[in-house]
N, C-alpha and C positions, 0 to 999 in steps of 0.2 A: 354405726351402733345398731344393736338389735332393737326390735320393736318392744320387747319386754323391758329393756332398760329405759327407753323413752317413756313408756307408760308409767313405770315405777317413779321416775323423776317427776313427772307431771302430778301424779297422785301425792307424792311426798311434799312437793313444793306447795301445791294448792292446799293441802291440809295444814301445813305450817302457816301459810298466809291467812287462811280462814281463822286459825287460832290466834294469830297476831291481831287481826281485826277485832275479834271478839274480846281480846285482852285490852285493846285500846278503848273500846266502848263499854268495858266492864259488863259484858254479857256472860251468861252462864256457859259452861262447857269450854271456856277458853283454854284452861289448863289441860283438859283432856285432849282437845284437838292438837295443841302444841306437842304434847307428849306422844300422841299417836303418830303425828307426822315425823317426829324425830325417831321414833321406834321403827317406822317403815323405812326411813332412810338408813338407819343402822342395821336393821335386820334383813332387809330385802335389797335395797338399792346398792349399797356398798359391796356386798358379796357378788351381786350380778355384774357390777362394773369390774371387780377384781377378776372374776372368771373370764370375762371378755378380754381384758388386758393380758392375762396370763396365757390365753389361747394364742394370742398374736406373738408374744415375746416372753418366753419362760425365764430369761435371764433377769427380768425385772422383779422376780419373786420377793427378794428381801426388801426392796424399796416399796413395793406395793403393800407388803405386810406391815411395815413400819408406818407407812402413810395411812393405812386403814385404822391402825391402832390410834394414831394421832387424831384423825378425824373423829373417831368414836369418842375419845376422851373429850375433845372440844365440844361435841354436840351434847354429851351428857352434862358437861359443866354449864352449857347454855340453858339446858332444861332446868338445872338447879337454880340458876340465876333468875330466869324469867318467872318461874313458879314460886320463887321466894321460899325454897325449902331450907331446912336447917343445914348448916355447914356450907352454904353456897359460896362464902368467901374463899374457903379452902378449895372448893371445886373449881372456882374461876382461876385461882392461882395455878392449880394443877393443869387446867385446860389451856392456859396460856403458855406455861413454861415447858411442859412435857413435849408438845410438838416441836418446840424449838430445840430441846435437848435431844430428842429422838430423830426427828425427820430431817432437820437441816444438815447435821453431819453425814447422815446416810445419803442424802441427795448429793452433797458435795463430793463424797467419796465415789459414788456411782458415776457421776458425770465426769469427774476427773479421770477415773479409770477407763471410761469409754472414749475419752479424748474429745468430748464435746466442750469442755472448758480446760484451760491450762492454768494451773496454780503456781507455775514457776516464775 
């Protein structure tokens, strides 16, 4: 992996971890740190990983795109849930079921097509 991806992963994870600790101890800025860490992950880390993967193997484009959408939806629903925003119940349902509906069939199709698993 590139150095940029590692740095973004460390920044994103540490920001989310600091926000979680602040949330546990009811300290100020907890929600802001959590949201900032999730936004760094969605806006910077996931696209950097996607470009790295697609440089290595371009045939993974549909799977990477669907996986990125699923991860983004899940992270947004986690932000809704942790910060207790309105409609968080709907966001959590969407965040759980959309990745299952989108990513699982795409992964099964790709891996069965590539011969890595046999569904017969």
